[in-house]
C-alpha positions as CSV (number, residue, x, y, z in Angstrom):
1,M,92.5,104.1,82.1
2,I,92.2,101.3,84.5
3,R,96.0,101.2,84.8
4,T,95.9,105.0,85.3
5,L,93.3,104.7,88.1
6,W,95.5,101.7,89.6
7,F,98.7,103.4,89.5
8,Y,97.3,106.7,91.4
9,L,95.6,104.6,93.9
10,V,98.7,102.4,94.8
11,L,100.6,105.9,94.7
12,V,98.4,107.1,97.4
13,V,98.0,104.4,99.5
14,S,102.0,103.4,99.3
15,S,103.2,107.1,100.0
16,V,100.6,107.2,103.1
17,V,102.1,103.4,104.3
18,H,105.6,104.1,103.8
19,S,105.3,107.6,105.3
20,V,103.7,106.6,108.3
21,G,106.0,103.7,108.7
22,V,109.1,106.1,108.6
23,I,107.5,108.9,110.9
24,A,106.6,105.8,113.3
25,A,110.1,104.6,113.4
26,A,111.5,108.0,114.0
27,L,108.8,108.6,117.0
28,L,110.0,105.2,118.5
29,G,113.6,105.8,118.4
30,V,114.8,103.8,115.6
31,K,117.9,105.0,114.6
32,R,119.4,104.9,110.8
33,R,121.8,102.1,110.2
34,S,125.1,102.8,108.8
35,G,125.5,101.2,105.3
36,G,121.7,101.1,104.4
37,G,119.0,98.9,105.2
38,G,116.7,99.2,107.6
39,V,113.0,101.3,108.1
40,Y,114.4,104.7,106.4
41,D,115.8,102.8,103.5
42,W,112.8,100.8,103.2
43,G,110.4,103.8,102.9
44,T,112.1,105.2,99.9
45,N,113.1,101.9,98.0
46,D,110.0,99.7,98.5
47,W,107.4,102.7,98.0
48,S,109.6,103.2,94.6
49,R,109.4,99.4,93.7
50,Q,105.4,99.7,94.5
51,V,104.9,102.5,92.3
52,L,106.8,101.1,89.3
53,R,105.1,97.9,89.8
54,A,101.5,99.5,89.9
55,A,102.8,101.4,86.5
56,G,103.4,98.8,84.8
57,T,106.7,100.2,84.6
58,P,109.6,97.9,83.8
59,V,113.5,99.0,84.7
60,R,116.3,97.9,82.7
61,V,119.8,98.6,84.5
62,E,122.9,98.5,83.0
63,G,126.7,99.3,84.0
64,M,126.2,98.4,88.0
65,E,129.3,96.6,88.1
66,R,130.9,99.8,87.1
67,I,129.7,101.5,90.6
68,P,132.5,102.0,93.1
69,D,132.4,100.4,96.5
70,G,131.3,102.8,99.4
71,P,129.6,106.1,99.1
72,V,129.0,108.2,95.9
73,V,127.6,111.1,94.7
74,Y,125.2,110.1,91.7
75,A,124.4,113.0,89.3
76,S,121.4,112.1,87.5
77,N,119.6,113.7,84.3
78,H,115.7,114.4,85.2
79,S,113.2,114.5,82.9
80,S,110.2,113.2,84.8
81,M,109.2,111.9,88.4
82,F,109.6,108.4,87.4
83,D,113.3,109.1,87.4
84,I,113.1,109.3,91.3
85,W,111.3,106.1,91.6
86,A,113.2,104.0,89.3
87,L,116.5,105.3,90.9
88,A,115.4,104.8,94.2
89,A,114.1,101.2,93.3
90,T,117.9,100.1,91.6
91,L,120.5,102.3,93.0
92,P,122.8,100.0,95.5
93,G,123.2,100.7,99.1
94,S,121.9,103.3,101.3
95,V,121.1,106.8,99.1
96,R,119.6,110.0,100.0
97,M,118.3,112.4,97.6
98,V,118.9,116.2,97.6
99,A,115.7,117.7,96.5
100,K,114.0,121.0,96.3
101,Q,112.8,122.6,99.7
102,E,109.0,122.7,98.4
103,L,109.0,118.9,98.2
104,A,109.2,118.9,102.0
105,R,106.0,121.0,102.4
106,I,104.0,118.1,101.0
107,P,101.8,116.7,103.7
108,L,102.9,113.7,105.3
109,L,105.2,112.5,102.5
110,G,107.4,115.7,103.2
111,R,107.8,114.9,106.5
112,A,108.8,111.2,106.1
113,M,111.5,112.3,103.0
114,V,113.2,114.6,105.8
115,T,112.9,112.1,108.4
116,A,114.2,109.5,106.2
117,G,117.5,111.5,105.8
118,H,116.7,113.2,102.8
119,L,118.1,116.7,102.3
120,T,116.6,119.5,100.9
121,I,117.9,122.9,99.5
122,D,116.4,126.2,99.4
123,R,117.2,127.6,96.0
124,A,116.1,131.1,96.7
125,H,118.8,131.3,99.3
126,P,122.4,130.4,98.5
127,A,123.6,130.6,102.0
128,R,121.3,128.0,103.1
129,A,121.7,125.8,100.3
130,L,125.4,126.0,100.8
131,E,124.5,124.5,104.6
132,A,122.3,122.0,102.9
133,Y,125.2,120.5,100.7
134,Q,127.5,120.8,103.9
135,R,125.1,118.6,105.4
136,A,124.9,116.1,102.4
137,A,128.9,116.1,102.6
138,E,128.6,114.9,106.2
139,V,125.9,112.4,105.1
140,I,128.3,111.2,102.2
141,R,131.3,111.0,104.6
142,G,129.3,108.8,107.1
143,G,129.0,106.1,104.3
144,T,125.6,107.3,102.5
145,S,125.7,108.1,99.1
146,A,123.6,111.3,97.6
147,L,121.6,111.3,94.6
148,L,121.4,115.0,92.7
149,F,119.9,116.2,89.6
150,P,122.6,118.6,88.4
151,E,119.9,120.4,85.9
152,G,118.5,121.5,89.3
153,T,114.7,121.0,88.0
154,R,112.8,118.5,85.5
155,S,113.2,119.2,81.7
156,R,109.9,120.4,80.3
157,T,111.0,119.0,76.9
158,G,113.0,115.9,78.0
159,A,116.1,117.7,76.5
160,L,119.3,117.7,78.8
161,L,119.4,121.1,80.7
162,P,122.4,123.1,81.7
163,F,124.1,121.7,84.7
164,K,124.7,123.5,87.9
165,N,128.0,123.2,89.6
166,A,126.3,121.6,93.3
167,P,126.9,117.9,92.7
168,F,130.7,118.0,91.6
169,G,131.4,120.6,94.6
170,L,129.6,118.1,97.1
171,A,131.7,115.1,95.5
172,I,134.8,117.3,96.1
173,A,133.6,118.3,99.6
174,A,133.1,114.7,100.5
175,Q,136.2,113.5,98.5
176,V,133.9,110.8,96.8
177,P,133.6,109.7,93.1
178,V,130.8,111.3,91.1
179,V,128.8,108.5,88.9
180,P,126.7,109.8,86.2
181,V,123.8,108.3,85.8
182,Y,121.2,108.4,82.6
183,V,117.4,107.7,83.2
184,G,115.7,107.1,79.5
185,H,112.2,107.2,78.2
186,T,110.8,108.6,81.4
187,F,109.7,111.5,79.8
188,E,107.3,109.9,77.7
189,I,105.7,108.3,80.7
190,M,105.1,111.3,82.7
191,P,106.2,114.6,81.3
192,K,106.9,117.6,83.9
193,G,103.3,119.3,84.4
194,R,101.4,115.9,83.6
């Protein structure tokens, strides 16, 4: 019970601090660094590390040596919010997530997400979704990796859902490799709807 309260307290406070930091940097004219680093990566990566620490959730990473140099499209399973934090805290280089547009509507956090360069997809309108994937390909060609969840949503059971084509089309458009990623045991920590 105390751990849960601590987790949610850190989640809220850290979300506010990192969101305000990212938005303030943009208002002050701070530019994104090519190749990563800087306040826009800090806003996602450090936030994720703090949330994982507060949850007491260790993350074990295997296979980092197999990730090619340069930008890639990471394609990961998605069974929990913890997937996002675990990946943002551990993936190398500068990575931008491609997420559903609804996340951009979250007060403060959504604005920071878009300000930091994460991309949103309007799943209800294929033409707008295609435009977002074209923007994502430009971001990748500029040296930043992209993280997508080919299932398109979190699994309600923890089982892998059928894949959508978008991550693979994005990798082809950007002419970069797809790096498959598996995140395990996050469904047990925080399943969808909890």
